[in-house]
Each structure stands twice: as C-alpha cells, then as structure tokens.
C-alpha positions in Angstrom: 0.0 0.0 0.0 1.3 3.4 -0.9 2.0 6.1 1.6 -0.8 8.2 0.2 -3.2 5.4 1.1 -1.9 4.7 4.6 -1.3 8.2 5.9 -3.6 9.8 8.4 -6.7 11.5 7.0 -6.4 15.3 7.2 -9.2 17.4 5.7 -7.4 20.7 5.7 -4.9 19.9 3.0 -5.3 19.8 -0.8 -2.9 17.0 -1.7 -2.9 13.3 -2.5 -6.1 11.5 -1.4 -7.6 14.6 0.4 -7.4 16.5 -2.9 -9.3 13.6 -4.6 -11.9 13.7 -1.8 -12.5 17.5 -2.1 -12.6 17.5 -5.9 -14.9 14.6 -6.0 -17.5 16.0 -3.6 -17.3 19.2 -5.5 -18.2 17.3 -8.7 -21.1 15.7 -6.9 -22.1 19.1 -5.5 -22.2 20.5 -9.0 -24.4 17.7 -10.3 -26.9 18.2 -7.5 -26.7 22.0 -8.1 -27.8 21.5 -11.7 -30.3 18.7 -10.9 -32.2 20.8 -8.5 -31.7 24.2 -10.2 -35.3 24.3 -11.3 -37.0 23.7 -8.0 -36.6 27.1 -6.4 -37.5 28.8 -9.7 -40.7 26.9 -10.4 -43.0 29.8 -9.7 -41.1 32.0 -12.2 -41.1 29.1 -14.7 -44.8 28.6 -14.2 -45.5 32.3 -14.7 -43.2 32.5 -17.8 -45.0 29.6 -19.5 -48.5 29.9 -18.0 -48.2 26.4 -16.7 -50.9 24.7 -14.6 -50.2 23.2 -11.1 -50.5 19.8 -12.7 -47.8 20.6 -15.2 -45.5 21.8 -12.4 -46.1 18.6 -10.5 -45.3 16.6 -13.7 -41.9 18.4 -13.9 -41.1 17.4 -10.3 -41.9 13.8 -11.0 -40.0 13.7 -14.3 -37.0 15.2 -12.5 -36.5 12.0 -10.5 -37.9 9.3 -12.9 -34.7 8.6 -14.9 -32.4 8.6 -11.9 -33.4 5.1 -11.0 -32.1 3.4 -14.2 -29.4 6.0 -14.6 -27.7 5.0 -11.4 -27.5 1.4 -12.7 -26.1 2.5 -16.1 -23.6 4.9 -14.6 -22.5 2.3 -12.1 -21.6 0.0 -15.0 -19.8 2.7 -16.9 -17.7 3.8 -14.0 -16.5 0.3 -13.3 -15.5 -0.1 -17.0 -14.1 3.4 -17.8 -13.1 4.7 -14.4 -14.4 7.7 -12.3 -12.3 10.4 -13.9 -13.6 9.9 -17.4 -17.2 9.1 -16.4 -17.6 12.0 -14.0 -16.1 14.5 -16.5 -18.3 13.3 -19.4 -21.4 13.3 -17.1 -20.7 16.9 -16.2 -20.4 17.9 -19.8 -23.7 16.2 -20.7 -25.4 17.7 -17.7 -24.2 21.2 -18.7 -25.7 20.9 -22.2 -29.0 19.4 -20.9 -29.1 22.4 -18.5 -28.6 24.8 -21.4 -31.4 23.0 -23.3 -33.7 23.4 -20.3 -32.9 27.1 -20.0 -33.7 27.6 -23.7 -37.0 25.7 -23.7 -39.9 27.4 -25.4 -42.6 25.0 -24.6 -43.8 22.7 -21.8 -42.9 19.7 -23.8 -39.3 20.9 -24.1 -39.2 21.6 -20.4 -40.5 18.1 -19.6 -38.1 16.3 -21.9 -35.0 18.1 -20.6 -36.1 17.7 -17.0 -36.6 14.0 -17.6 -33.1 13.7 -19.1 -31.5 15.7 -16.3 -32.4 12.8 -14.0 -29.0 11.4 -15.2 -27.4 14.2 -13.2 -28.7 12.5 -10.0 -26.6 9.4 -10.9 -23.3 11.3 -10.5 -23.4 10.3 -6.8 -22.5 6.7 -7.8 -19.2 7.7 -9.5 -17.6 9.3 -6.4 -18.3 6.2 -4.3 -16.0 4.2 -6.6 -13.4 7.0 -6.7 -13.2 7.4 -2.9 -13.0 3.6 -2.5 -9.9 3.6 -4.7 -8.1 6.2 -2.7 -8.9 5.5 1.0 -8.1 2.5 3.1 -10.9 0.5 4.8 -10.4 2.2 8.2 -11.0 5.6 6.7 -13.7 4.6 4.1 -16.7 5.4 6.2 -15.6 9.0 7.1 -14.4 9.7 3.6 -17.6 8.4 1.9 -19.7 10.3 4.5 -17.9 13.6 3.8 -18.4 13.0 0.1 -22.1 12.3 0.4 -22.8 15.0 3.0 -21.0 17.8 1.2 -22.3 16.8 -2.2 -25.9 16.9 -1.1 -25.5 20.6 -0.1 -25.7 21.4 -3.9 -29.5 21.2 -3.7 -29.6 23.6 -0.7 -27.3 26.1 -2.4 -29.5 26.0 -5.5 -32.5 26.8 -3.3 -30.7 29.7 -1.6 -28.7 31.3 -4.4 -30.6 30.8 -7.7 -33.8 32.8 -6.8 -31.6 35.7 -5.7 -29.6 35.5 -8.9 -32.7 35.4 -11.0 -34.0 38.4 -9.2 -30.8 40.4 -9.7 -30.9 39.6 -13.4 -34.5 40.6 -13.5 -37.1 40.3 -16.2 -39.3 37.3 -17.2 -36.2 35.4 -18.3 -34.2 35.7 -15.1 -34.8 32.1 -14.3 -33.3 31.1 -17.7 -30.0 32.8 -16.9 -29.9 31.5 -13.3 -30.3 27.9 -14.4 -27.9 28.3 -17.3 -25.2 29.6 -14.9 -25.3 26.2 -13.2 -24.6 24.6 -16.6 -21.6 26.9 -17.1 -20.3 25.8 -13.7 -20.7 22.1 -14.7 -18.9 22.6 -18.0 -16.0 24.4 -16.3 -15.7 21.9 -13.5 -15.7 19.0 -16.0 -12.4 20.2 -17.3 -11.0 20.9 -13.8 -11.9 17.4 -12.7 -10.5 15.7 -15.8 -7.2 17.5 -15.5 -6.8 17.2 -11.7 -7.5 13.6 -10.7 -6.5 10.0 -11.4 -8.6 6.9 -10.9 -6.1 5.4 -8.5 -2.9 6.3 -6.5 0.4 5.6 -8.3 1.2 1.9 -8.3 -2.4 0.8 -7.6 -4.5 -1.3 -10.0 -8.0 -0.3 -11.2 -9.9 -3.5 -11.1 -12.6 -3.8 -13.9 -15.5 -6.3 -14.2 -14.8 -9.3 -16.4 -18.0 -8.7 -18.4 -20.4 -5.8 -19.0 -24.2 -5.6 -19.2 -25.0 -6.6 -15.7 -23.7 -7.2 -12.2 -21.6 -10.4 -11.8 -22.8 -12.7 -9.1 -20.9 -15.7 -7.7 -23.6 -18.4 -7.1 -26.8 -19.6 -8.7 -28.9 -18.6 -5.8 -27.5 -15.1 -6.0 -28.3 -15.0 -9.7 -32.1 -15.5 -9.1 -31.9 -13.2 -6.1 -30.4 -10.5 -8.4 -33.2 -10.9 -10.9 -35.8 -10.5 -8.1 -34.1 -7.4 -6.7 -34.4 -5.7 -10.0 -38.2 -5.9 -10.1 -38.9 -3.0 -7.7 -36.9 -0.6 -10.0 -39.3 -1.2 -12.8 -42.2 -1.1 -10.3 -41.2 2.3 -9.1 -41.1 3.6 -12.7 -44.5 2.1 -13.2 -45.8 4.0 -10.1 -44.3 7.2 -11.5 -46.1 6.6 -14.8 -49.3 6.0 -12.9 -48.9 9.3 -11.0 -48.3 11.2 -14.2 -51.4 9.6 -15.7 -53.4 10.5 -12.6 -52.4 14.2 -13.2 -54.0 13.9 -16.6 -50.7 14.3 -18.5 -50.8 10.8 -20.1 -53.6 9.0 -21.9 -54.5 5.4 -20.8 -53.1 4.2 -24.1 -49.8 6.0 -23.5 -49.6 4.6 -20.0 -50.2 1.1 -21.3 -47.4 1.5 -23.8 -45.0 2.6 -21.1 -46.0 -0.3 -18.8 -45.4 -2.7 -21.7 -42.1 -1.0 -22.5 -41.0 -1.4 -18.8 -41.8 -5.1 -18.9 -39.9 -5.5 -22.1 -36.9 -3.6 -20.7 -36.9 -5.9 -17.6 -36.9 -9.0 -19.8 -34.1 -7.6 -21.8 -32.1 -6.8 -18.7 -32.7 -10.4 -17.6 -31.1 -11.7 -20.8 -28.1 -9.4 -20.3 -27.7 -10.6 -16.7 -27.8 -14.2 -17.9 -25.1 -13.5 -20.5 -22.8 -12.0 -17.9 -23.4 -14.8 -15.4 -23.8 -17.9 -17.7 -20.5 -19.4 -16.5 -21.8 -19.9 -12.9 -24.2 -22.6 -14.2 -21.2 -24.5 -15.7 -18.3 -23.9 -13.3 -18.5 -22.9 -9.6 -16.7 -19.7 -8.8 -13.5 -20.2 -6.6 -14.5 -19.6 -3.0 -11.8 -17.0 -2.5 -13.4 -14.9 -5.3 -17.0 -15.2 -4.1 -19.0 -12.4 -2.5 -22.4 -12.6 -0.9 -25.1 -10.8 -2.9 -27.3 -10.6 0.2 -25.0 -7.8 1.4 -26.2 -5.8 -1.7 -29.9 -6.6 -1.0 -29.7 -5.6 2.7 -27.9 -2.4 2.0 -30.4 -1.5 -0.8 -33.3 -1.9 1.7 -31.4 0.2 4.3 -30.8 2.9 1.8 -34.4 2.9 0.7 -35.5 3.7 4.3 -32.7 6.3 4.8 -32.1 8.4 1.6 -35.5 7.5 0.3 -37.0 8.8 3.5 -34.9 12.0 3.3 -36.1 12.7 -0.3 -39.7 12.2 0.6 -39.8 13.9 4.0 -38.0 17.1 2.8 -40.6 17.6 0.1 -43.5 17.5 2.6 -42.1 19.1 5.7 -42.8 22.8 4.8 -46.5 22.1 4.2 -46.6 20.0 7.4 -45.2 22.8 9.6 -47.5 25.4 7.9 -50.6 23.3 8.5 -49.7 22.1 12.0 -48.4 25.3 13.5 -50.1 27.9 11.2 -46.7 29.6 10.5 -46.1 31.8 7.4 -45.0 29.9 4.3 -41.5 31.4 4.4 -41.0 30.3 8.0 -42.3 26.8 7.2 -39.8 26.5 4.4 -36.9 27.4 6.7 -38.1 24.9 9.3 -38.4 22.2 6.7 -35.0 23.0 5.3 -33.5 22.2 8.7 -34.0 18.5 8.0 -31.8 18.5 4.9 -29.1 20.8 6.4 -28.3 18.2 9.2 -26.9 16.0 6.4 -23.7 18.0 6.4 -23.0 16.7 9.9 -24.9 13.4 9.9 -23.4 11.6 6.9 -19.7 12.1 7.9 -20.7 11.3 11.5 -22.3 8.0 10.4 -19.3 7.1 8.4 -16.9 7.9 11.3 -19.1 5.9 13.7 -19.0 3.0 11.2 -15.2 3.1 11.0 -14.8 3.2 14.7 -17.5 0.9 16.1 -18.1 -1.6 13.3 -20.3 -1.6 10.1 -23.1 -3.8 11.2 -23.6 -2.7 14.8 -23.4 1.0 13.9 -26.0 0.6 11.1 -28.4 -1.3 13.4 -28.2 1.2 16.2 -28.6 4.3 14.0 -31.6 2.8 12.2 -33.1 2.0 15.6 -32.7 5.7 16.5 -34.3 6.8 13.2 -37.3 4.5 13.8 -37.8 6.0 17.3 -37.4 9.5 15.8 -40.2 9.0 13.3 -42.4 7.4 15.9 -42.0 10.7 17.9 -42.7 12.7 14.8 -45.9 10.9 14.3 -47.0 12.2 17.6 -46.4 15.9 16.8 -49.5 18.1 16.9 -50.4 21.8 17.3 -50.2 21.4 21.1 -46.5 20.8 20.9 -44.0 23.7 21.4 -42.7 24.4 17.9 -39.2 24.4 19.2 -39.6 20.8 20.5 -41.1 19.7 17.2 -38.1 21.1 15.3 -35.7 19.5 17.8 -37.3 16.1 17.3 -37.2 16.5 13.5 -33.5 17.4 13.5 -32.6 14.6 15.8 -34.5 12.2 13.5 -32.7 13.7 10.5 -29.4 13.0 12.2 -30.1 9.4 12.7 -31.4 8.9 9.2 -28.5 10.7 7.6 -26.0 8.9 9.7 -27.5 5.5 8.8 -27.2 6.5 5.1 -23.6 7.3 5.7 -23.1 3.9 7.3 -24.6 2.2 4.2 -22.0 3.6 1.9 -19.3 2.9 4.4 -20.0 -0.8 3.6 -20.7 -0.7 -0.2 -17.1 -0.4 -1.3 -16.1 -3.3 0.9 -18.1 -5.9 -0.9 -16.3 -6.3 -4.2 -13.9 -3.7 -5.4 -14.2 -4.2 -9.2 -18.0 -4.1 -8.9 -18.2 -1.1 -6.6 -19.8 1.2 -9.2 -22.5 -1.3 -10.1 -23.2 -2.1 -6.4 -23.4 1.6 -5.6 -25.7 2.1 -8.5 -28.1 -0.5 -7.3 -28.1 0.6 -3.7 -28.4 4.3 -4.8 -31.3 3.4 -7.1 -33.1 1.9 -4.1 -32.9 5.3 -2.4 -35.0 6.7 -5.2 -37.3 3.6 -5.1 -37.8 4.3 -1.4 -38.7 8.0 -2.2 -41.3 6.9 -4.8 -42.8 4.4 -2.3 -43.0 6.8 0.6 -44.3 9.8 -1.5 -47.0 7.5 -2.9 -48.0 6.5 0.7 -48.1 10.2 1.7 -50.5 11.0 -1.1 -53.1 8.7 0.6 -52.6 9.3 4.3 -52.2 12.0 6.9 -48.7 13.2 8.0 -49.0 11.3 11.3 -49.8 8.0 9.6 -47.0 8.8 7.0 -44.4 9.2 9.8 -45.6 6.0 11.5 -45.4 4.1 8.2 -41.8 5.3 7.9 -41.0 4.2 11.5 -42.4 0.7 10.8 -40.5 0.4 7.5 -37.2 1.4 9.3 -37.9 -1.3 12.0 -38.3 -3.9 9.2 -35.0 -2.7 7.6 -33.3 -2.8 11.0 -34.3 -6.4 11.6 -33.1 -7.3 8.1 -29.7 -5.6 8.8 -29.1 -8.1 11.6 -28.4 -10.5 8.7 -25.6 -8.3 7.4 -22.1 -9.8 7.5 -19.5 -7.6 9.1 -16.7 -7.1 6.6 -13.6 -9.0 7.8 -10.2 -9.8 6.5 -9.7 -9.1 2.8 -11.5 -9.3 -0.5 -9.8 -11.0 -3.4 -9.4 -9.5 -6.8 -7.6 -10.8 -9.9 -4.8 -8.8 -11.4 -4.4 -8.5 -15.2 -1.6 -11.1 -15.1 -3.9 -13.6 -13.5 -2.5 -13.5 -9.9 -4.8 -12.8 -7.0 -4.4 -9.7 -4.8 -6.0 -9.4 -1.4 -7.5 -6.0 -0.4 -8.0 -5.2 3.3 -11.6 -4.6 4.2 -11.2 -4.4 8.0 
C-alpha cells in the first residue's frame, strides 16, 4: 500500500487523497446544483409559460424518474471506464442538458430536458468508486460520509442562491440565466476534474469487471436473487407513470405502452444478466473470489429507508409545519430545510461511527434511533411547542443521515471491481424508497405517514441483523492472473 493510502486523513490539505476527496465531492455538489436548479424557480417558470399546477407537479416527477435506471447504467460505466472519465463526461452532458432546459420554449421541451436531467442524479455513484480507490478501509466510512454530506448541499445552495440570482438579473427570463449559470459551472468543472484527478494512486491497479451488461454474481442462488431485486426498480417507474397519468398528463393508451415497455426492458435486462453470469451454471466460482449478494440486497433496503425517506420527507415538511403550527410559508420553508441541512454533519458522522465501532452494529443502532425518531414525529400536533417539534425533527434527521452514511461505508467493501454497479443498485433503491413513501403520503395524513416510515425502518433494522461484518480481505484478480487481497477491516 502506498504512503498516500496509509497516511492519516487530514481534511485541511489539498494534496494526495484529500485532494481527490475534495474535488470529487465538489463534482457531486455541481451535479446536484444542476439537478435541483429548477426547484426554487418553479414559480417563475410557471409564470413565464403559464403552466398549470398539474404541469408543475409533472416536472417534479419527471426530474427523478430517470435517476433510478441512470444509477444502474452509470454504475456499469464507472466500473469499466473509471471515475475520472465518467464524471467528466457526465458533467459535460449535464451542462448541455441544463442549457437546453434554460432555452426551452414549450412545456414539452421543459418536460423532456427535466426527464433527461435525471441522469445528473446518478453522479453520486461515480464518487463512491473514486473514494474507495483512494482511501483504506479504516477511513472509508468517514471519507464516503464527507463525500455524500457535502455533495448533497448542492440542492440547498440552489435553493438559496438561484432565486436571488434570477431576481438580480430581472425580467421574465431571469430564471433562464440563473439555471444556465449552473450549466456553465458544470462545464468548467468537468475540465478541472479531468485534469486534476487520477482513478487510483500511483502503483495501484484499477480492477474492472470481467463482463459488462449486468452485475456479476458468484452463485446460482444469488443469480435468481439478483433478478428478483431488479423488479422494484421497474415497479417504481410504473408507479411514476401512474402518478403522471393521474395528473392527466398521459392517456390510458400512452400509460399502457409505457407499462409494456418497462416489462420488455426488464426481460431484456434479464437476458443481459444471464449473458454475464452464464458461467456460474457451468463452473463454480472459486471460494476466494466469491461475495455474498445478500449484502447488496440488505444495503439496498437500508438505503431505501434512509435516503429514500430523506427525499420524501424534505418535500412535505414545509407544508406539514404550515398546516400544523399555522406559521407563514417562508418560516415553514426554513423549518423544513433544517431536516436537509443536518446532512452536512450526519453523513460524515455516520461514516466515522461505522469506521470506529463496526459496520453492522453502527447501522443497526442508527436505524433504531431513526425509527424511534419517526415514531415521535408521528405524535407531533399543534399542542407541541414548535421548538420541541423542530428539535425532534432534526434529531430524527441526524439518525437517518448517519445511517445512510453507514450504508455507503460498507458498499465499497463488498467487491472492489464491482463497486460502481453495487453503488448504482443501492443508490437506485434510495429513489425507489422515495417513490414508495411519497405514494404513501398521497393517501394518508402526516401522522400516519411518519408512523409508516417508522415501521419500515424497523423492518429494515431487523433485516440488517443478517448483514455480515466485513472482515479480513477481498480477493481481486490482477491483469496477469494473480490474486491480490485487499484489506476490508
């Protein structure tokens, strides 16, 4: 192991692996800045185009729809081509899609570009692989937590800065220039990132999957388990289609065509997965090269009830505070934003806790705290002091964000050459969780919504008891055919 990999982690330098960490969370930050650039400007966009409330809701749904399959696709690409090239190209594509959105002259153009910008949300997966290449196992949790926590701030910065920028520019097209500015930032940073990073430290090997088109598994049971685990991804896209059709934006015929297409895509993916894994039906994989796919499934469920919960709760909290405590809209928005801002502390904290006290134990304890937090949130009513309600909410957010940080402290320790694809699947389940919980919220009261989340987290916590603590080392095959052991403890 090189000195750059074994030295103590210091966040206040800009050299070696710390430089990679900072540049990579900045790249993630930029993708989220562009991805959520429209959200704080929706009123201006609605006024500019004369859009209905249903059309605005459609834009919000379309913004997250493509992120689910995009994270799977980006995960495959990063494992094959490396984080440096993949992140740089994604930033360029994101920039031009942003420009297309800013230049839109119809609702259809707005909808198409918003749908395609869902790819920006997949940038998160790339950095998970990059960080895993540069940091040893004992620092992995903290490094991944810093990456996730700082990158997520991009959406908050968009909410704070872009309305002001649009106002300063003025005029009916102020929103266009404000969103286009985020595209310029993405374009500039794509060059900075490409010229400033390498995929691995000097002397290290970048392990690539043996085949492309699907995740490699190492047993026949895991093969069928993998096929099963893919079904909710298409189910979530089906739910999104149904929600758009409920808004009157799709005809029944169009919805039926999309459902059929989703089914066809799933069957096609199954054939690709079989091509990648056909050898396991002929020759058993050497025990030293095997990994347990159940680890991926458990972490996917855990991320669905952590990041998925974050996405869904953040979108409804302002309305919850407004209706429960009768506060002004502006105050309700600030109170709701407190949930997301805790991420800056909670994700690195969860990673550090995971590094210090163990992956499995830390995840179980933090998920237990999150379930208790949402149970308390389900009890909030107008008789509560608003300060106590906010304190409970922020405490709950800390446990949820820390548990999410714990999840991605484990992901890179499963199989190094498949880290991108595993991160893609786990990350996609975060969006699946958001779709599930937001769908539940559309049918129930906030109290029942919070209680549903608490129960779902309890189920995930029990499931995490089946997680295997990473121990010893994982085996990877070098280009010359020799096996190298990589420490995971």
